[in-house]
C-alpha positions as CSV (number, residue, x, y, z in Angstrom):
1,X,0.0,0.0,0.0
2,X,1.6,3.3,-1.1
3,X,0.6,6.3,0.8
4,X,1.1,8.7,-2.1
5,X,-0.3,7.2,-5.3
6,X,-0.2,10.2,-7.6
7,X,-1.0,13.8,-8.2
8,X,-3.3,14.5,-11.2
9,X,-3.4,17.9,-13.1
10,X,-6.9,18.6,-14.4
11,X,-8.6,21.5,-16.1
12,X,-12.3,22.2,-15.8
13,X,-14.0,24.6,-18.3
14,X,-16.7,25.3,-15.8
15,X,-14.1,26.8,-13.4
16,X,-13.1,29.5,-15.8
17,X,-9.4,28.8,-15.2
18,X,-6.8,27.9,-17.8
19,X,-4.1,26.8,-15.3
20,X,-4.5,23.2,-14.0
21,X,-5.7,22.2,-10.6
22,X,-3.6,19.5,-9.0
23,X,-5.4,16.7,-7.2
24,X,-3.6,14.6,-4.7
25,X,-5.4,11.3,-5.2
26,X,-5.4,9.9,-1.7
27,X,-8.8,8.3,-2.6
28,X,-6.7,5.8,-4.6
29,X,-4.5,4.7,-1.7
30,X,-6.7,1.7,-1.1
31,X,-10.3,0.7,-2.0
32,X,-11.4,0.8,1.6
33,X,-8.8,2.5,3.8
34,X,-8.2,5.6,1.8
35,X,-7.5,9.3,2.1
36,X,-7.1,11.0,5.5
37,X,-8.7,8.1,7.3
38,X,-5.6,6.1,6.8
39,X,-3.2,8.9,7.7
40,X,-5.1,9.7,10.9
41,X,-5.0,6.1,11.9
42,X,-1.3,5.6,11.3
43,X,0.1,7.1,14.5
44,X,-2.7,5.5,16.6
45,X,-1.9,2.0,15.2
46,X,1.9,2.5,15.7
47,X,1.2,3.3,19.4
48,X,-1.2,0.3,19.6
49,X,1.5,-2.1,18.4
50,X,4.3,-0.4,20.3
51,X,2.6,-0.8,23.7
52,X,1.1,-4.2,23.0
53,X,-2.6,-3.3,23.4
54,X,-5.1,-6.1,22.9
55,X,-8.2,-4.4,21.4
56,X,-9.1,-1.2,19.6
57,X,-12.1,0.9,20.5
58,X,-13.4,3.9,18.5
59,X,-16.5,6.1,18.0
60,X,-18.6,7.2,15.1
61,X,-22.0,7.6,13.5
62,X,-23.8,4.9,11.5
63,X,-22.3,5.9,8.1
64,X,-18.8,6.9,9.4
65,X,-15.9,6.7,7.0
66,X,-13.7,6.4,10.0
67,X,-15.5,3.4,11.4
68,X,-15.5,1.7,8.0
69,X,-11.8,2.2,7.5
70,X,-10.9,1.2,11.0
71,X,-12.9,-2.0,10.9
72,X,-11.2,-3.1,7.7
73,X,-7.7,-2.2,8.9
74,X,-8.3,-4.2,12.1
75,X,-9.6,-7.2,10.1
76,X,-6.6,-7.2,7.9
77,X,-4.2,-7.0,10.9
78,X,-6.1,-9.3,13.2
79,X,-6.9,-6.6,15.8
80,X,-10.1,-7.1,17.8
81,X,-12.2,-4.1,16.9
82,X,-15.1,-2.5,18.9
83,X,-17.1,0.3,17.4
84,X,-19.2,2.5,19.7
85,X,-22.0,3.9,17.5
86,X,-24.3,6.9,18.1
87,X,-27.9,5.9,17.6
88,X,-30.2,2.9,17.3
89,X,-29.3,-0.7,16.6
90,X,-31.6,-0.6,13.6
91,X,-28.8,1.2,11.7
92,X,-26.8,-2.1,11.8
93,X,-28.4,-3.0,8.4
94,X,-26.9,0.0,6.5
95,X,-24.2,-0.7,4.0
96,X,-21.4,0.8,6.1
97,X,-22.1,-1.2,9.2
98,X,-22.8,-4.4,7.3
99,X,-19.3,-4.1,6.0
100,X,-17.9,-3.5,9.5
101,X,-19.7,-6.6,10.8
102,X,-18.5,-8.7,7.8
103,X,-14.9,-7.7,8.8
104,X,-15.5,-8.9,12.3
105,X,-16.0,-5.6,14.2
106,X,-18.2,-5.7,17.3
107,X,-20.9,-3.0,17.2
108,X,-22.0,-1.2,20.4
109,X,-25.0,1.2,20.0
110,X,-25.5,3.9,22.6
111,X,-27.9,6.8,23.0
112,X,-27.0,10.2,21.7
113,X,-26.9,11.5,25.3
114,X,-24.3,9.0,26.2
115,X,-22.4,9.5,23.0
116,X,-21.9,13.2,23.7
117,X,-20.0,12.2,26.9
118,X,-17.8,9.7,25.0
119,X,-15.5,7.9,27.5
120,X,-17.1,9.6,30.5
121,X,-20.5,7.9,29.8
122,X,-21.2,5.0,32.1
123,X,-22.4,2.9,29.1
124,X,-19.1,3.5,27.4
125,X,-17.0,2.8,30.5
126,X,-18.8,-0.6,30.8
127,X,-17.8,-1.5,27.3
128,X,-14.2,-0.4,27.7
129,X,-13.7,-2.1,31.1
130,X,-15.0,-5.4,29.7
131,X,-12.0,-5.5,27.3
132,X,-8.5,-6.6,27.9
133,X,-6.0,-3.7,27.5
134,X,-8.1,-1.6,25.1
135,X,-6.7,1.3,23.1
136,X,-9.2,4.1,22.5
137,X,-9.0,6.1,19.3
138,X,-11.0,9.3,19.5
139,X,-14.0,10.0,17.3
140,X,-12.9,10.2,13.7
141,X,-9.3,9.4,14.6
142,X,-9.1,13.1,15.7
143,X,-7.0,15.0,18.2
144,X,-3.2,15.6,18.3
145,X,-2.3,12.0,17.5
146,X,-4.5,11.9,14.5
147,X,-3.1,15.3,13.4
148,X,0.4,14.0,13.8
149,X,-0.3,11.2,11.4
150,X,-2.0,13.6,9.0
151,X,1.2,15.6,8.6
152,X,2.4,12.8,6.3
153,X,-0.2,13.9,3.7
154,X,2.2,16.6,2.6
155,X,5.4,14.5,2.4
156,X,5.7,14.6,-1.4
157,X,3.6,17.5,-2.4
158,X,5.2,20.8,-1.3
159,X,5.5,24.0,-3.1
160,X,1.9,25.0,-3.9
161,X,0.5,28.4,-3.4
162,X,-2.8,27.1,-2.2
163,X,-3.8,23.8,-0.6
164,X,-7.6,23.0,-0.2
165,X,-9.0,20.2,2.0
166,X,-12.4,19.2,3.3
167,X,-12.7,19.4,7.1
168,X,-15.0,17.7,9.7
169,X,-13.1,18.2,12.9
170,X,-10.0,20.2,11.9
171,X,-7.6,17.3,12.6
172,X,-6.6,16.7,9.0
173,X,-6.3,20.4,8.3
174,X,-4.1,20.9,11.3
175,X,-1.8,18.2,10.2
176,X,-1.5,19.7,6.7
177,X,-0.9,23.2,8.1
178,X,1.8,21.9,10.4
179,X,3.6,20.1,7.5
180,X,3.2,22.6,4.6
181,X,6.4,24.5,3.9
182,X,4.7,27.5,2.5
183,X,1.5,28.7,0.8
184,X,-2.0,29.0,2.3
185,X,-4.1,26.1,3.5
186,X,-7.8,26.4,3.0
187,X,-9.9,24.3,5.4
188,X,-13.5,23.8,4.1
189,X,-15.8,22.7,7.0
190,X,-18.7,20.5,5.8
191,X,-20.8,21.3,8.9
192,X,-23.0,24.3,9.5
193,X,-21.9,26.8,12.1
194,X,-18.3,25.6,12.2
195,X,-16.8,28.9,13.4
196,X,-15.4,26.8,16.3
197,X,-13.0,25.0,13.9
198,X,-10.5,27.8,13.8
199,X,-10.0,27.6,17.5
200,X,-9.8,23.8,17.3
201,X,-7.1,24.0,14.7
202,X,-5.3,26.6,16.8
203,X,-5.3,24.2,19.8
204,X,-4.0,21.3,17.7
205,X,-1.3,23.4,16.1
206,X,0.1,24.3,19.6
207,X,0.7,20.6,20.1
208,X,2.3,19.8,16.7
209,X,5.8,20.7,15.5
210,X,5.5,23.2,12.7
211,X,7.7,22.1,9.7
212,X,7.1,25.2,7.6
213,X,5.6,28.6,7.4
214,X,2.2,28.1,5.7
215,X,-0.6,30.3,6.7
216,X,-4.2,29.2,6.7
217,X,-7.9,30.1,6.6
218,X,-11.2,28.4,7.5
219,X,-14.1,28.9,5.1
220,X,-17.4,28.2,6.8
221,X,-19.8,29.1,3.9
222,X,-19.7,25.9,1.8
223,X,-21.6,23.5,4.0
224,X,-24.8,23.3,1.8
225,X,-27.1,23.4,4.8
226,X,-25.1,21.3,7.3
227,X,-23.4,18.0,7.8
228,X,-24.8,15.2,5.5
229,X,-27.0,17.7,3.7
230,X,-26.9,17.8,-0.1
231,X,-28.8,19.9,-2.6
232,X,-29.7,19.5,-6.3
233,X,-27.1,22.1,-7.1
234,X,-24.4,20.1,-5.3
235,X,-25.4,16.9,-7.0
236,X,-25.3,18.7,-10.4
237,X,-21.8,20.0,-9.5
238,X,-20.7,16.5,-8.8
239,X,-21.9,15.4,-12.2
240,X,-20.2,18.3,-14.0
241,X,-16.8,17.5,-12.3
242,X,-17.2,13.8,-13.2
243,X,-18.0,14.7,-16.8
244,X,-15.3,17.3,-17.3
245,X,-12.4,15.7,-15.5
246,X,-13.4,12.1,-14.6
247,X,-13.0,13.0,-10.9
248,X,-15.4,11.3,-8.5
249,X,-16.3,13.3,-5.4
250,X,-18.5,12.4,-2.4
251,X,-21.4,14.5,-1.4
252,X,-20.5,14.6,2.3
253,X,-17.0,16.0,2.1
254,X,-15.0,16.4,-1.0
255,X,-17.7,17.8,-3.3
256,X,-18.4,20.7,-0.8
257,X,-14.7,21.5,-0.5
258,X,-14.2,21.3,-4.3
259,X,-17.2,23.6,-4.8
260,X,-15.5,26.0,-2.3
261,X,-12.4,25.9,-4.4
262,X,-14.4,26.9,-7.4
263,X,-15.7,29.9,-5.6
264,X,-12.3,31.0,-4.4
265,X,-11.2,31.0,-8.0
266,X,-14.3,32.9,-9.1
267,X,-13.8,35.6,-6.6
268,X,-10.1,36.0,-7.3
269,X,-8.9,34.8,-3.9
270,X,-7.0,32.2,-5.9
271,X,-5.4,33.9,-8.9
272,X,-4.8,32.4,-12.3
273,X,-1.1,32.4,-11.9
274,X,-1.1,30.7,-8.5
275,X,-0.7,26.9,-8.1
276,X,-3.4,24.9,-6.4
277,X,-3.4,21.5,-4.7
278,X,-6.7,19.8,-3.8
279,X,-6.4,17.0,-1.3
280,X,-8.9,14.2,-2.2
281,X,-9.6,12.7,1.2
282,X,-11.4,9.7,-0.1
283,X,-14.6,8.6,1.7
284,X,-16.5,7.7,-1.5
285,X,-18.3,4.9,0.3
286,X,-20.2,7.7,2.1
287,X,-22.2,8.3,-1.1
288,X,-24.1,5.2,-0.2
289,X,-25.6,7.2,2.7
290,X,-26.5,10.4,0.9
291,X,-29.8,12.0,2.1
292,X,-29.0,13.5,5.4
293,X,-27.1,10.7,7.2
294,X,-23.5,10.4,8.1
295,X,-20.8,11.3,10.6
296,X,-19.0,14.7,10.7
297,X,-15.9,12.9,11.9
298,X,-15.6,10.4,9.1
C-alpha cells in the first residue's frame, strides 16, 4: 500500500481557469482504507502495536468513513475491533455497518446523550472495562495523535501556493498546516456553524511541531445546509466535475470542498497564476448514505 499514489493535473472549463488544478489522489491509496482516514489512523496504530494493546475501540455515526476504514484495517491486521456507534441498533443493516460486521468488528450502540459524553459515559465505560487492555481512538481518529499522522499527507507535495481540503473536525487540516512548507491552506468545513473550527485547529497546532511557514484560513460558507445535507445544485456540480475531469467526489466531504475551491477561483482569492493543490480525502463509500445521514468525523 503506497501512501502517495499520484497527483493529477486537471482543467475544468466550468471553473473558468486555464491553469490546471492539481489533485492529490489519496482516494486511490486503497479501495477501503483511503484518504485522510488512513493517515489519521497511522500514528494510533503505531502506538497500539508499540505498547502491545489487545483491542481497539473507537467512535462514530452509523455511516462513518472512519469506522468503515478502522474495521477493515483491524480485520486485515487481526486486531479485535469495537465500534461505539451513536444511535439505534436498527442502523446495523446499513451498507457501512454491514461491511464492518463482515470484517469482524463488534458494534455497540449507545444513546445520543451517552455518545456526547464519550469515554465519560457509564455505558461507554462498561464496554471499555469489559475488554483486555483496550486502546481508545477518539471519534474520527481526531486529536493531536491523528493530526500528527495527517502531517504525512504533505510528504511529497510541497511548493503549492494554495492547498484545499475538506474538514470535519479540523484534525486533517491541522496536520497539513503543520507540515506545509509554504503557501496557504484552506480548510473547508462541511458542517453548518463551524466557526469553532478555527479555535480547534489553533489548539491542535500548539501541540504539533510546525515544519514550515504556511498560513491558513477556515471557510465556513460551503456546508450546503449542514453535515450530511446535499442539494440538487451540489449533485449537479458532482456530475459536472465527473463529466469534465473524470473525478469522482463524495457529497458529504470532497464535493463541498471542491465547490468552495471553485468559488475562491471565481472571486479571485486564488489567482490564475497561482498553483493549487486539492487533497482528495477519499470517503467515497459515504455516497451510499446520501440523504442526510453520516458522521462529521468520518
